[in-house]
N, C-alpha and C positions, 0 to 999 in steps of 0.2 A: 524855680518859677517857670523858666523856659519850657521844661519838660511837661509841667501841668498844662501850659498853653498848647503845646503840641498835641497832647492827649485829647484836649477839648476840641481842637481843630480836626483831628482825625475822626472823632465822633460825629462832627458835623458833616465831614465827607462821607461817612457811612450813611448818614441819614439822607444826604443828597443822592447817594448811589441807590439806596432802597426806593426813594421816590422815583427815580428814573426807571428803575426795574419795574415798579408798579405800573408806571405809564406804558412801558413796553408790553407787559403782561396784558393790560387792558386792550392795547392796540391789537395784539394777536387775537384775542377772543372776539373783539368787535369786528375784526376783518373777516373772521370765519362766520360770525353771526350775520354780517352783511351779505356774505356770499350765499349762506344757506337760505336766508329770507329774501334774497335779491333786493336788499334795501340799500338803494343808492345814496340816500341821505346819510346813513350810518357809514357807508364806504367813504363818502367825502369827508366825514368827521375824522376818520382814521388818517386820511391823506393830509388833511390840515394839521392834525395833531403831530405828524412827523416833524413839522417845523418847530414845534414847541420842544419836542424831545432833542432836536438838533441844538437849540438854544441852551438847554439844560446841560448838554454834553460840553458845549463851549465854556459855560460857567464853572462846571466842575474842573475841567482841564486848567482853567485860569487859577482856580484856588490851589490846585495841586502844585503848579509851577511856582506860585508865590510862596507856598509852604516850603518847598525845597529851597528856594532862594533865601528865605528870611529865617528859617528855624534850624537849618543845618542838621537834619534828622539823622539819627543813628542808622546803622546798616539795616536792622530789621524793619525800622519804620520807613526807610527809604524803599525797601522792597515792596512794602504794602502800598505806599503812595504810587510807585511805578505800576504796580498791578492794577490799581484803580484806574490809572491813565489808560491801560490796555482794555480794561473791562468796559469802560464807557464807549470805547470804539466798537466793541462787540455788541453792546446794547443798541447803539445807533444803527448798526447793520441789521440787527433783528427788527428794528422799527422800520427800516427800509423794506425788508421783505414783507412785513405786514402791510405797508402801503402799496406794495406791488400786488398783493392779493386783493386789496380793496380796489385797485384799478381794474383788475379782472372782473370783479363784481359788476362794475359799471359797464364793462364791455359786453358782459353776458346778460345784462338786466332784462332784455326783452326776449330772451330765449328760453324754451322749455329745456330743462336739464335732462341729459340722457340717462341719468340714474339718480335715485335719492341719495342725499349726502348724509352718510352715517359714519363711515370710517374717517373721512377727512376731518370732520369736527372732533372726533376722538383724538386724532393725531395732534390737532391744535391744542386741545385741552391738556394733553400730556406735555407738549412743548412749553405751554405757559406755566405749568406746574414745575417744570425743570428750571425755568428762569427764576421763579420765585424761590425755590428751595436752594438753588445754587448760590444765589446772592445771600440768602439767610446763612448758608454755610460759610460764606466768605466773611461776613461781618461777625458771626459768632466763632469763627475759627474752628468749625466743626467738621473734622475730617470724615467721620462716619456718615454724616448727612450728605457730604459731597459725594462719597462713594455710592450711597444708596440712590441719590439723584442721578448719578451717571448711568445706572442700570436701566432707567426709564427709557433710554434711547433704544434699547433692544426691542421694546414693545412698539415704538414708533416705526422702527425698520420693518417689523413684521406686518404692521398695518399697511405700510407703503407697498410692500410686496403684494398684498391682497388687492389693494386698489389698482396697482399697476396691471396685474393679470386680469382683473375684471374689465378694465378699460381697453386692454388690448383685444379681448374677446368682442367687446362692443364694437370697436373700430373695424374688426375683421368682418363682423356680421352686417354692418351698415357703414359704408364709407362716408356718408353724409355726417356722421358723428365725429369724424376725425378732428376737425378744428376745435370743437368744444372739449372733447376728451383730451386733447393735447394741452389746453389751458389747465384742465384739472391735474394733469401730470406735473405741470409747472408749479402749480400750487403746492403739490405734495413735496416737490423739491424745495420750495421756499420754507416749508415747515421743517423739513429735514435739516436745512441750513441753520434755522433758528435753534434746533436741538443741538447741532454741532457747536454752536457758540456757547450754549449753556454748558455743554461738556467742557469747553475751554476753561469756563469759570471753575468748575469742579477740579480740573487739573491744577489750576493755580492755587486753590485752597490746599490741596494735598502737598504741592511743592513747597509752598511757603511754610507749612507747619512741619513737614517731614524731610524736605530736601529731595524728595523723590516724586516722579510723575506716575509711578506704578499705582493703578487704581484697584487692583485685586484685593 
C-alpha cells in the first residue's frame, strides 16, 4: 500500500512539474511577443506571472520534502524526487529571465527599434520548445527525446551569433544605437540561459535512466 501511495504522489508531482513548465513556456513566448509588439500590458503580465510561478515552486518543494519525510522512498524514487527539487529551481530561473526580458520591453516601449526582430523570436521559440520537450522527456523517462531536445541548443547558438554580428555592425555604423542594441544582446543572453537550463533537464533525464551524463 505505501508503494501505491508513493507512485500516486509521484504522478501528482509530475503533473505539478508539467504545469510549472507550461507556465514558464508561456512566459518565455509572451515576453518575446511583448518585446516584438512593444506591448507593455503583456510585458507586465509576464512580470506579475513570475510571482505565481514562484509560489508554485514553493508548493512543489514542500510536497517533495513531505514525501521524502513520510514515505521513505527507495533509492531510485529518491533520485527522482531530488531531481524534481533541482528542476523547479531551474524553471524558476527561466521565469526570472522571461521577466527580465519583459522589463526590457517596458524600458524600450517608446523607442523605434534599430532592426526588425526576426532571429530573436526564433531563438525564444526554440528555447520554449526545449523547455516543453525536456520536461516531457523527464516525466516519460525518454532518453532519446532528451538527446534530441539537447541538440536544439546548437540552432539557438547559431542564431545568437548571427544576431550578435548584426548588432555589432549596427553599433559601429551608428553609435546612437549602442544602448538599445546592448539591451537586445542582453535579451539574447537571457534566451541562451533559458536553453542552458533546459539542457540541464535533458542531462538529468539521461543520468537518471543510464547513470551517464554523456549526451551523444
